[in-house]
N, CA and C atoms as a LAMMPS dump frame, in Angstrom:
ITEM: TIMESTEP
0
ITEM: NUMBER OF ATOMS
576
ITEM: BOX BOUNDS ff ff ff
-5.0000000000000000e+02 5.0000000000000000e+02
-5.0000000000000000e+02 5.0000000000000000e+02
-5.0000000000000000e+02 5.0000000000000000e+02
ITEM: ATOMS id mol type element x y z
1 1 1 N 0.83 -1.187 -0.028
2 1 2 C -0.042 0.034 -0.033
3 1 3 C 0.9 1.24 -0.065
4 2 1 N 0.626 2.245 -0.822
5 2 2 C 1.16 3.483 -0.765
6 2 3 C 0.562 4.483 0.132
7 3 1 N 1.348 5.111 0.947
8 3 2 C 0.839 6.209 1.834
9 3 3 C 1.365 7.521 1.388
10 4 1 N 0.571 8.377 0.932
11 4 2 C 0.938 9.676 0.412
12 4 3 C 0.468 10.802 1.233
13 5 1 N 1.506 11.603 1.803
14 5 2 C 1.112 12.74 2.565
15 5 3 C 0.64 13.914 1.581
16 6 1 N -0.391 14.498 1.97
17 6 2 C -0.996 15.615 1.132
18 6 3 C -1.305 16.757 2.027
19 7 1 N -1.272 18.076 1.394
20 7 2 C -1.703 19.212 2.155
21 7 3 C -0.841 19.48 3.468
22 8 1 N 0.435 19.238 3.194
23 8 2 C 1.506 19.331 4.355
24 8 3 C 1.698 20.868 4.768
25 9 1 N 1.931 21.039 6.024
26 9 2 C 2.47 22.351 6.489
27 9 3 C 3.725 22.225 7.199
28 10 1 N 4.311 23.289 7.698
29 10 2 C 5.76 23.149 8.137
30 10 3 C 6.041 24.273 9.112
31 11 1 N 7.136 24.11 9.779
32 11 2 C 7.917 25.217 10.396
33 11 3 C 9.299 25.01 10.237
34 12 1 N 10.076 25.987 10.194
35 12 2 C 11.626 25.776 9.97
36 12 3 C 12.282 26.695 10.917
37 13 1 N 13.364 26.181 11.496
38 13 2 C 14.074 27.142 12.499
39 13 3 C 15.558 27.096 12.214
40 14 1 N 16.12 28.306 12.484
41 14 2 C 17.63 28.419 12.194
42 14 3 C 18.337 29.376 13.292
43 15 1 N 19.464 29.033 13.613
44 15 2 C 20.269 29.914 14.597
45 15 3 C 20.883 31.057 13.776
46 16 1 N 20.587 32.257 14.28
47 16 2 C 21.313 33.478 13.717
48 16 3 C 22.1 34.202 14.707
49 17 1 N 23.372 34.368 14.397
50 17 2 C 24.372 35.017 15.4
51 17 3 C 23.915 36.548 15.303
52 18 1 N 23.654 37.002 16.448
53 18 2 C 23.214 38.403 16.637
54 18 3 C 23.695 38.853 17.997
55 19 1 N 23.809 40.066 18.136
56 19 2 C 24.086 40.705 19.458
57 19 3 C 22.758 40.836 20.213
58 20 1 N 22.542 39.802 21.012
59 20 2 C 21.188 39.699 21.621
60 20 3 C 21.122 40.756 22.77
61 21 1 N 22.279 41.082 23.438
62 21 2 C 22.266 42.11 24.51
63 21 3 C 21.858 43.449 23.971
64 22 1 N 22.457 43.815 22.816
65 22 2 C 22.096 45.153 22.094
66 22 3 C 20.713 45.18 21.541
67 23 1 N 20.26 44.024 21.031
68 23 2 C 18.725 43.99 20.64
69 23 3 C 17.871 44.098 21.769
70 24 1 N 18.153 43.446 22.885
71 24 2 C 17.237 43.502 24.069
72 24 3 C 17.305 44.967 24.529
73 25 1 N 18.363 45.664 24.638
74 25 2 C 18.54 47.018 25.039
75 25 3 C 17.647 47.96 24
76 26 1 N 17.666 47.684 22.789
77 26 2 C 16.948 48.438 21.87
78 26 3 C 15.341 48.321 22.119
79 27 1 N 15.006 46.99 22.333
80 27 2 C 13.589 46.632 22.679
81 27 3 C 13.071 47.495 23.835
82 28 1 N 13.814 47.556 25.005
83 28 2 C 13.478 48.32 26.189
84 28 3 C 13.48 49.766 25.902
85 29 1 N 14.4 50.351 25.045
86 29 2 C 14.358 51.688 24.733
87 29 3 C 13.18 52.087 23.881
88 30 1 N 12.827 51.166 22.959
89 30 2 C 11.762 51.515 22.147
90 30 3 C 10.358 51.432 23.02
91 31 1 N 10.292 50.558 23.892
92 31 2 C 9.082 50.389 24.784
93 31 3 C 8.935 51.647 25.593
94 32 1 N 10.078 52.236 26
95 32 2 C 10.033 53.567 26.845
96 32 3 C 9.442 54.713 26.09
97 33 1 N 9.603 54.697 24.675
98 33 2 C 9.146 55.707 23.867
99 33 3 C 7.712 55.498 23.18
100 34 1 N 7.36 54.326 22.996
101 34 2 C 6.155 53.914 22.333
102 34 3 C 5.22 53.064 23.141
103 35 1 N 3.961 53.609 23.395
104 35 2 C 2.952 52.75 24.135
105 35 3 C 2.631 51.529 23.537
106 36 1 N 2.88 51.365 22.134
107 36 2 C 2.635 49.977 21.521
108 36 3 C 1.184 49.854 21.134
109 37 1 N 0.869 48.522 20.993
110 37 2 C -0.462 48.171 20.518
111 37 3 C -0.852 46.853 21.071
112 38 1 N -2.185 46.597 20.953
113 38 2 C -2.587 45.318 21.441
114 38 3 C -3.257 44.507 20.206
115 39 1 N -2.709 43.425 19.937
116 39 2 C -3.272 42.591 18.832
117 39 3 C -3.585 41.215 19.413
118 40 1 N -2.795 40.244 19.284
119 40 2 C -3.048 38.892 19.832
120 40 3 C -2.524 38.854 21.314
121 41 1 N -1.729 39.908 21.74
122 41 2 C -0.999 39.801 23.1
123 41 3 C -2.069 40.116 24.06
124 42 1 N -1.917 39.421 25.105
125 42 2 C -2.721 39.634 26.443
126 42 3 C -1.668 40.008 27.389
127 43 1 N -1.756 41.217 27.748
128 43 2 C -0.638 41.587 28.723
129 43 3 C 0.613 41.897 27.906
130 44 1 N 1.762 42.249 28.546
131 44 2 C 3.002 42.551 27.895
132 44 3 C 2.857 43.778 27.04
133 45 1 N 3.846 43.814 26.162
134 45 2 C 3.903 45.07 25.269
135 45 3 C 4.239 44.526 23.795
136 46 1 N 3.674 45.246 22.826
137 46 2 C 4.035 44.901 21.471
138 46 3 C 4.167 46.268 20.772
139 47 1 N 5.243 46.309 20.092
140 47 2 C 5.496 47.625 19.452
141 47 3 C 4.603 47.788 18.1
142 48 1 N 4.54 49.027 17.752
143 48 2 C 3.866 49.183 16.463
144 48 3 C 4.939 48.705 15.367
145 49 1 N 4.429 48.538 14.128
146 49 2 C 5.424 48.018 13.158
147 49 3 C 6.602 49.067 13.12
148 50 1 N 7.802 48.464 12.914
149 50 2 C 9.019 49.298 12.805
150 50 3 C 9.355 49.633 11.493
151 51 1 N 9.745 50.891 11.325
152 51 2 C 10.322 51.325 9.979
153 51 3 C 11.648 50.838 9.77
154 52 1 N 12.182 50.352 8.695
155 52 2 C 13.591 50.097 8.43
156 52 3 C 14.572 51.095 8.804
157 53 1 N 14.23 52.348 8.635
158 53 2 C 15.157 53.454 9.012
159 53 3 C 15.219 53.733 10.396
160 54 1 N 14.342 53.278 11.178
161 54 2 C 14.335 53.501 12.644
162 54 3 C 15.003 52.348 13.437
163 55 1 N 15.524 51.295 12.787
164 55 2 C 16.09 50.168 13.384
165 55 3 C 17.543 50.429 13.905
166 56 1 N 17.786 49.882 15.073
167 56 2 C 19.233 49.988 15.473
168 56 3 C 20.067 49.076 14.449
169 57 1 N 21.404 49.447 14.437
170 57 2 C 22.274 48.714 13.518
171 57 3 C 22.168 47.15 13.739
172 58 1 N 21.968 46.691 15.027
173 58 2 C 21.99 45.298 15.293
174 58 3 C 20.665 44.692 14.759
175 59 1 N 19.54 45.384 14.94
176 59 2 C 18.316 44.831 14.387
177 59 3 C 18.28 44.979 12.894
178 60 1 N 18.758 46.014 12.256
179 60 2 C 18.974 46.146 10.85
180 60 3 C 19.684 44.806 10.311
181 61 1 N 20.848 44.498 10.9
182 61 2 C 21.636 43.442 10.435
183 61 3 C 20.752 42.215 10.597
184 62 1 N 19.978 42.086 11.728
185 62 2 C 19.184 40.91 11.914
186 62 3 C 18.135 40.693 10.891
187 63 1 N 17.475 41.747 10.395
188 63 2 C 16.513 41.803 9.392
189 63 3 C 17.108 41.254 8.051
190 64 1 N 18.272 41.635 7.715
191 64 2 C 19.032 41.095 6.439
192 64 3 C 19.043 39.538 6.525
193 65 1 N 19.592 39.188 7.774
194 65 2 C 19.677 37.621 7.934
195 65 3 C 18.294 36.99 7.923
196 66 1 N 17.268 37.502 8.509
197 66 2 C 15.998 37.027 8.462
198 66 3 C 15.441 36.608 7.017
199 67 1 N 15.686 37.777 6.298
200 67 2 C 15.15 37.597 4.903
201 67 3 C 15.963 36.716 4.157
202 68 1 N 17.286 36.821 4.242
203 68 2 C 18.234 35.751 3.513
204 68 3 C 17.814 34.353 3.846
205 69 1 N 17.515 34.083 5.083
206 69 2 C 17.244 32.678 5.525
207 69 3 C 15.936 32.288 4.995
208 70 1 N 15.018 33.241 4.789
209 70 2 C 13.673 32.817 4.345
210 70 3 C 13.677 32.505 2.907
211 71 1 N 14.785 32.848 2.252
212 71 2 C 14.987 32.371 0.712
213 71 3 C 14.893 30.926 0.609
214 72 1 N 15.573 30.172 1.687
215 72 2 C 15.529 28.764 1.693
216 72 3 C 14.241 28.218 1.823
217 73 1 N 13.269 28.826 2.626
218 73 2 C 11.985 28.306 2.853
219 73 3 C 11.256 28.472 1.453
220 74 1 N 11.369 29.66 0.833
221 74 2 C 10.727 29.897 -0.435
222 74 3 C 11.199 28.84 -1.505
223 75 1 N 12.373 28.486 -1.512
224 75 2 C 12.884 27.633 -2.453
225 75 3 C 12.217 26.208 -2.26
226 76 1 N 12.199 25.799 -0.994
227 76 2 C 11.697 24.495 -0.544
228 76 3 C 10.186 24.473 -1.016
229 77 1 N 9.468 25.472 -0.758
230 77 2 C 7.993 25.517 -1.085
231 77 3 C 7.669 25.79 -2.514
232 78 1 N 8.824 25.949 -3.384
233 78 2 C 8.698 26.09 -4.903
234 78 3 C 7.946 27.438 -5.113
235 79 1 N 7.848 28.366 -4.328
236 79 2 C 7.297 29.704 -4.746
237 79 3 C 8.168 30.453 -5.7
238 80 1 N 7.656 31.18 -6.635
239 80 2 C 8.474 31.933 -7.498
240 80 3 C 8.636 33.471 -7.141
241 81 1 N 9.768 33.886 -7.105
242 81 2 C 9.977 35.353 -6.838
243 81 3 C 10.907 35.561 -5.662
244 82 1 N 11.197 36.728 -5.468
245 82 2 C 12.071 37.108 -4.309
246 82 3 C 11.413 37.495 -3.125
247 83 1 N 11.86 36.975 -1.956
248 83 2 C 11.155 37.261 -0.788
249 83 3 C 11.577 38.727 -0.112
250 84 1 N 10.57 39.352 0.421
251 84 2 C 10.951 40.603 1.025
252 84 3 C 10.135 40.796 2.336
253 85 1 N 10.606 41.646 3.159
254 85 2 C 9.882 42.054 4.494
255 85 3 C 8.712 42.877 4.277
256 86 1 N 7.529 42.452 4.867
257 86 2 C 6.327 43.187 4.793
258 86 3 C 6.298 44.109 6.109
259 87 1 N 6.534 43.498 7.301
260 87 2 C 6.484 44.264 8.611
261 87 3 C 7.112 43.437 9.581
262 88 1 N 7.643 44.247 10.691
263 88 2 C 8.36 43.637 11.735
264 88 3 C 7.982 44.352 12.992
265 89 1 N 7.94 43.701 14.252
266 89 2 C 7.638 44.39 15.492
267 89 3 C 8.242 43.525 16.61
268 90 1 N 8.374 44.161 17.797
269 90 2 C 8.936 43.534 18.985
270 90 3 C 7.886 43.197 19.965
271 91 1 N 8.056 42.124 20.6
272 91 2 C 7.028 41.713 21.745
273 91 3 C 7.913 41.46 23.063
274 92 1 N 7.333 42.041 24.07
275 92 2 C 7.906 41.698 25.446
276 92 3 C 6.721 41.178 26.257
277 93 1 N 6.817 39.825 26.516
278 93 2 C 5.847 39.207 27.4
279 93 3 C 6.466 39.012 28.899
280 94 1 N 5.695 39.658 29.792
281 94 2 C 6.158 39.606 31.141
282 94 3 C 5.495 38.452 31.828
283 95 1 N 5.642 38.159 33.065
284 95 2 C 5.005 37.11 33.849
285 95 3 C 3.502 37.04 33.654
286 96 1 N 3.137 35.804 33.266
287 96 2 C 1.656 35.442 32.967
288 96 3 C 1.205 35.992 31.57
289 97 1 N 1.917 36.841 30.792
290 97 2 C 1.465 37.275 29.599
291 97 3 C 1.598 36.175 28.513
292 98 1 N 0.673 36.292 27.462
293 98 2 C 0.589 35.267 26.441
294 98 3 C 0.034 35.906 25.313
295 99 1 N -0.098 35.126 24.119
296 99 2 C -0.749 35.577 22.85
297 99 3 C -1.818 34.557 22.451
298 100 1 N -3.096 35.041 22.262
299 100 2 C -4.154 34.271 21.772
300 100 3 C -3.806 33.706 20.387
301 101 1 N -4.554 32.564 20.192
302 101 2 C -4.508 31.948 18.686
303 101 3 C -4.82 32.999 17.662
304 102 1 N -3.898 33.016 16.598
305 102 2 C -4.055 34.059 15.501
306 102 3 C -3.355 33.575 14.235
307 103 1 N -3.583 34.228 13.171
308 103 2 C -2.813 34.074 11.802
309 103 3 C -2.239 35.357 11.519
310 104 1 N -1.567 35.491 10.407
311 104 2 C -0.867 36.699 9.934
312 104 3 C -1.407 36.909 8.442
313 105 1 N -2.543 37.572 8.3
314 105 2 C -3.106 37.796 6.917
315 105 3 C -2.26 38.784 6.162
316 106 1 N -2.439 38.612 4.804
317 106 2 C -1.775 39.46 3.876
318 106 3 C -0.26 39.257 3.849
319 107 1 N 0.225 38.097 4.164
320 107 2 C 1.583 37.641 4.061
321 107 3 C 1.755 36.294 3.662
322 108 1 N 2.938 35.85 3.408
323 108 2 C 3.055 34.572 2.878
324 108 3 C 3.877 33.626 3.922
325 109 1 N 4.925 34.151 4.481
326 109 2 C 5.681 33.496 5.529
327 109 3 C 5.819 34.347 6.761
328 110 1 N 5.666 33.941 7.936
329 110 2 C 5.769 34.714 9.166
330 110 3 C 6.794 34.038 10.031
331 111 1 N 7.24 34.735 10.953
332 111 2 C 8.224 34.168 11.912
333 111 3 C 8.497 35.018 13.199
334 112 1 N 9.408 34.419 13.984
335 112 2 C 9.706 35.103 15.236
336 112 3 C 11.172 34.737 15.308
337 113 1 N 11.954 35.808 15.871
338 113 2 C 13.263 35.63 16.262
339 113 3 C 13.245 35.849 17.824
340 114 1 N 14.016 34.885 18.52
341 114 2 C 13.893 34.978 19.965
342 114 3 C 15.156 35.611 20.469
343 115 1 N 15 36.709 21.282
344 115 2 C 15.986 37.502 21.902
345 115 3 C 16.352 37.07 23.314
346 116 1 N 15.316 36.935 24.108
347 116 2 C 15.446 36.624 25.565
348 116 3 C 14.368 35.541 25.768
349 117 1 N 14.899 34.413 26.345
350 117 2 C 13.81 33.265 26.505
351 117 3 C 14.127 32.661 27.797
352 118 1 N 13.703 33.108 29.033
353 118 2 C 13.828 32.472 30.244
354 118 3 C 13.233 31.118 30.231
355 119 1 N 13.578 30.074 31.089
356 119 2 C 12.964 28.844 31.288
357 119 3 C 11.602 29.053 31.59
358 120 1 N 10.76 28.287 31.089
359 120 2 C 9.216 28.192 31.454
360 120 3 C 8.479 29.517 30.9
361 121 1 N 9.012 30.148 29.862
362 121 2 C 8.434 31.467 29.406
363 121 3 C 7.482 31.251 28.364
364 122 1 N 7.023 29.957 27.948
365 122 2 C 6.035 29.759 27.053
366 122 3 C 6.51 29.27 25.712
367 123 1 N 5.791 28.087 25.189
368 123 2 C 6.126 27.571 23.93
369 123 3 C 5.423 28.339 22.919
370 124 1 N 5.782 28.156 21.679
371 124 2 C 5.081 28.611 20.465
372 124 3 C 4.245 27.367 20.102
373 125 1 N 2.902 27.425 19.925
374 125 2 C 2.162 26.305 19.668
375 125 3 C 1.38 26.582 18.292
376 126 1 N 1.596 25.626 17.418
377 126 2 C 0.906 25.639 16.122
378 126 3 C -0.391 24.75 16.105
379 127 1 N -1.461 25.248 15.696
380 127 2 C -2.642 24.295 15.498
381 127 3 C -2.855 23.871 14.085
382 128 1 N -3.384 22.722 13.973
383 128 2 C -3.556 22.091 12.699
384 128 3 C -4.4 22.901 11.728
385 129 1 N -3.999 23.032 10.557
386 129 2 C -4.926 23.812 9.563
387 129 3 C -6.088 22.969 9.28
388 130 1 N -6.061 21.695 9.499
389 130 2 C -7.122 20.702 9.174
390 130 3 C -8.108 20.806 10.335
391 131 1 N -9.029 21.792 10.395
392 131 2 C -9.891 21.983 11.483
393 131 3 C -10.985 20.956 11.542
394 132 1 N -11.309 20.167 10.471
395 132 2 C -12.118 19.143 10.521
396 132 3 C -11.747 17.951 11.429
397 133 1 N -10.381 17.834 11.701
398 133 2 C -9.842 16.725 12.475
399 133 3 C -10.563 16.641 13.801
400 134 1 N -10.968 17.786 14.373
401 134 2 C -11.704 17.732 15.662
402 134 3 C -13.061 17.377 15.641
403 135 1 N -13.581 17.233 14.434
404 135 2 C -14.997 16.789 14.329
405 135 3 C -15.233 15.204 14.322
406 136 1 N -14.136 14.612 14.27
407 136 2 C -14.24 13.091 14.245
408 136 3 C -13.93 12.545 15.65
409 137 1 N -14.476 11.372 15.938
410 137 2 C -14.158 10.601 17.215
411 137 3 C -12.786 10.044 16.804
412 138 1 N -11.779 10.527 17.568
413 138 2 C -10.571 9.93 17.339
414 138 3 C -10.157 8.768 18.267
415 139 1 N -9.594 7.824 17.603
416 139 2 C -9.27 6.603 18.505
417 139 3 C -7.976 6.933 19.476
418 140 1 N -7.77 6.126 20.405
419 140 2 C -6.719 6.387 21.231
420 140 3 C -5.426 6.317 20.322
421 141 1 N -4.571 7.213 20.614
422 141 2 C -3.291 7.293 19.684
423 141 3 C -2.147 6.88 20.515
424 142 1 N -1.439 5.953 19.932
425 142 2 C -0.237 5.402 20.366
426 142 3 C 0.946 6.34 20.588
427 143 1 N 1.163 7.099 19.374
428 143 2 C 2.254 7.974 19.376
429 143 3 C 1.783 9.224 18.486
430 144 1 N 1.938 10.39 18.889
431 144 2 C 1.475 11.482 18.009
432 144 3 C 2.517 11.767 16.966
433 145 1 N 2.099 12.157 15.799
434 145 2 C 2.995 12.491 14.741
435 145 3 C 2.274 13.609 13.954
436 146 1 N 2.825 14.026 12.753
437 146 2 C 2.324 15.164 12.012
438 146 3 C 1.028 14.858 11.165
439 147 1 N 0.602 13.624 11.264
440 147 2 C -0.774 13.266 10.747
441 147 3 C -1.863 13.307 11.703
442 148 1 N -1.593 12.921 12.901
443 148 2 C -2.784 12.744 13.902
444 148 3 C -2.746 13.846 14.956
445 149 1 N -1.831 14.728 14.89
446 149 2 C -1.761 15.813 15.951
447 149 3 C -2.71 16.965 15.643
448 150 1 N -3.285 17.561 16.727
449 150 2 C -3.945 18.776 16.411
450 150 3 C -3.223 19.902 16.979
451 151 1 N -2.174 19.83 17.498
452 151 2 C -1.179 20.844 17.923
453 151 3 C 0.274 20.359 17.758
454 152 1 N 1.072 21.312 17.577
455 152 2 C 2.563 20.983 17.512
456 152 3 C 3.303 22.136 18.199
457 153 1 N 4.168 21.837 19.15
458 153 2 C 4.911 22.785 19.957
459 153 3 C 6.335 23.084 19.525
460 154 1 N 6.715 24.266 19.643
461 154 2 C 8.08 24.571 19.4
462 154 3 C 8.779 25.352 20.611
463 155 1 N 9.774 24.807 21.105
464 155 2 C 10.408 25.482 22.436
465 155 3 C 11.366 26.356 21.978
466 156 1 N 11.205 27.677 22.154
467 156 2 C 12.055 28.655 21.75
468 156 3 C 13.367 28.716 22.413
469 157 1 N 14.428 29.258 21.776
470 157 2 C 15.757 29.396 22.415
471 157 3 C 16.255 30.833 21.884
472 158 1 N 17.093 31.515 22.877
473 158 2 C 17.649 32.627 22.311
474 158 3 C 18.454 32.543 20.974
475 159 1 N 18.348 33.474 20.021
476 159 2 C 19.094 33.422 18.951
477 159 3 C 18.538 32.708 17.779
478 160 1 N 17.403 31.973 18.023
479 160 2 C 16.803 31.09 16.945
480 160 3 C 15.566 31.887 16.335
481 161 1 N 15.623 31.754 14.992
482 161 2 C 14.508 32.25 14.331
483 161 3 C 13.636 31.023 13.791
484 162 1 N 12.294 31.154 13.802
485 162 2 C 11.527 30.157 13.322
486 162 3 C 10.538 30.835 12.339
487 163 1 N 10.332 30.004 11.176
488 163 2 C 9.583 30.552 10.058
489 163 3 C 8.364 29.421 9.922
490 164 1 N 7.171 30.042 9.497
491 164 2 C 6.026 29.191 9.247
492 164 3 C 5.151 29.916 8.283
493 165 1 N 4.225 29.149 7.642
494 165 2 C 3.169 29.744 6.687
495 165 3 C 2.319 30.78 7.544
496 166 1 N 2.075 31.812 6.896
497 166 2 C 1.317 32.925 7.533
498 166 3 C -0.187 32.513 8.028
499 167 1 N -0.641 31.472 7.171
500 167 2 C -2.004 30.949 7.422
501 167 3 C -2.069 30.043 8.65
502 168 1 N -0.879 29.584 9.123
503 168 2 C -0.934 28.622 10.17
504 168 3 C -1.248 29.24 11.482
505 169 1 N -2.312 28.856 12.088
506 169 2 C -2.778 29.49 13.323
507 169 3 C -1.887 29.011 14.465
508 170 1 N -1.532 29.903 15.347
509 170 2 C -0.515 29.708 16.388
510 170 3 C -0.728 30.585 17.513
511 171 1 N -0.259 30.286 18.767
512 171 2 C -0.377 31.087 20.006
513 171 3 C 0.847 30.853 20.773
514 172 1 N 0.972 31.789 21.766
515 172 2 C 2.137 31.643 22.734
516 172 3 C 1.554 31.398 24.099
517 173 1 N 2.062 30.238 24.751
518 173 2 C 1.768 29.956 26.031
519 173 3 C 2.067 31.094 27.07
520 174 1 N 1.424 31.056 28.236
521 174 2 C 1.767 32.149 29.245
522 174 3 C 3.226 31.944 29.731
523 175 1 N 3.774 33.146 29.932
524 175 2 C 5.173 33.181 30.546
525 175 3 C 5.003 32.825 31.956
526 176 1 N 5.495 31.679 32.359
527 176 2 C 5.555 31.202 33.803
528 176 3 C 6.794 31.566 34.583
529 177 1 N 7.574 32.372 33.826
530 177 2 C 8.755 32.906 34.498
531 177 3 C 8.571 34.239 35.157
532 178 1 N 9.501 34.746 36.098
533 178 2 C 9.322 36.084 36.531
534 178 3 C 10.125 37.046 35.713
535 179 1 N 10.84 36.515 34.689
536 179 2 C 11.668 37.385 33.742
537 179 3 C 10.915 37.548 32.493
538 180 1 N 11.236 38.705 31.812
539 180 2 C 10.623 39.029 30.504
540 180 3 C 11.109 38.057 29.412
541 181 1 N 10.219 37.889 28.455
542 181 2 C 10.47 37.091 27.276
543 181 3 C 10.478 37.982 26.098
544 182 1 N 11.413 38.126 25.303
545 182 2 C 11.502 39.125 24.267
546 182 3 C 11.645 38.451 22.912
547 183 1 N 10.843 38.826 21.944
548 183 2 C 10.929 38.268 20.601
549 183 3 C 10.658 39.375 19.571
550 184 1 N 11.16 39.163 18.43
551 184 2 C 10.836 40.022 17.226
552 184 3 C 10.101 39.211 16.244
553 185 1 N 8.88 39.65 15.951
554 185 2 C 7.995 38.92 14.965
555 185 3 C 8.082 39.68 13.597
556 186 1 N 7.731 38.922 12.601
557 186 2 C 7.912 39.54 11.219
558 186 3 C 7.021 38.765 10.213
559 187 1 N 6.588 39.41 9.168
560 187 2 C 5.944 38.897 8.102
561 187 3 C 6.745 39.111 6.691
562 188 1 N 6.616 38.109 5.904
563 188 2 C 7.424 38.168 4.64
564 188 3 C 6.38 37.811 3.496
565 189 1 N 6.695 38.397 2.306
566 189 2 C 5.967 38.091 1.067
567 189 3 C 6.897 38.222 -0.101
568 190 1 N 6.378 37.816 -1.165
569 190 2 C 7.065 37.894 -2.586
570 190 3 C 7.095 39.33 -2.966
571 191 1 N 8.246 39.919 -3.397
572 191 2 C 8.231 41.196 -3.973
573 191 3 C 7.886 41.142 -5.388
574 192 1 N 6.849 42.105 -5.806
575 192 2 C 6.446 42.029 -7.136
576 192 3 C 7.475 42.782 -8.089
């Protein structure tokens, strides 16, 4: 019997060498100047979209690396065109802060770069795009895999960027640490 996987989704992660201390400093300086916005975040602080001209040198260098690494994802997905940044913002989740389930409309690939990740500060959790899976009586599962799971968790680490399709619904678990968790989120698309 042939078993063929169809309608697959993915996430991809890569280590990016960056000056995390300087990026963290930039995040706190920006927070002091900008009251931010509330989107999926519950508690914490989320910056407004950042302009490329307003970025610190460390974050500007990071953006170049984020876009360059996304080219590999684009090649794997067989999309045609050059990838470019749509928007980018900073998140600071303090103790008990989290992000509700959401997607990133009007973009192709989304991602997060982790600046500061204390232990127990919350996983990134992806939900299955197959929302009909929950409508069936599922048998007992011996071992979860990419076919029978309704959620998939990614444990963040400082200096790691994770990429995923913008349609993939996801959320961030509550920060159970007493320290701040800092990340930079971004959306990418094909440049016309």
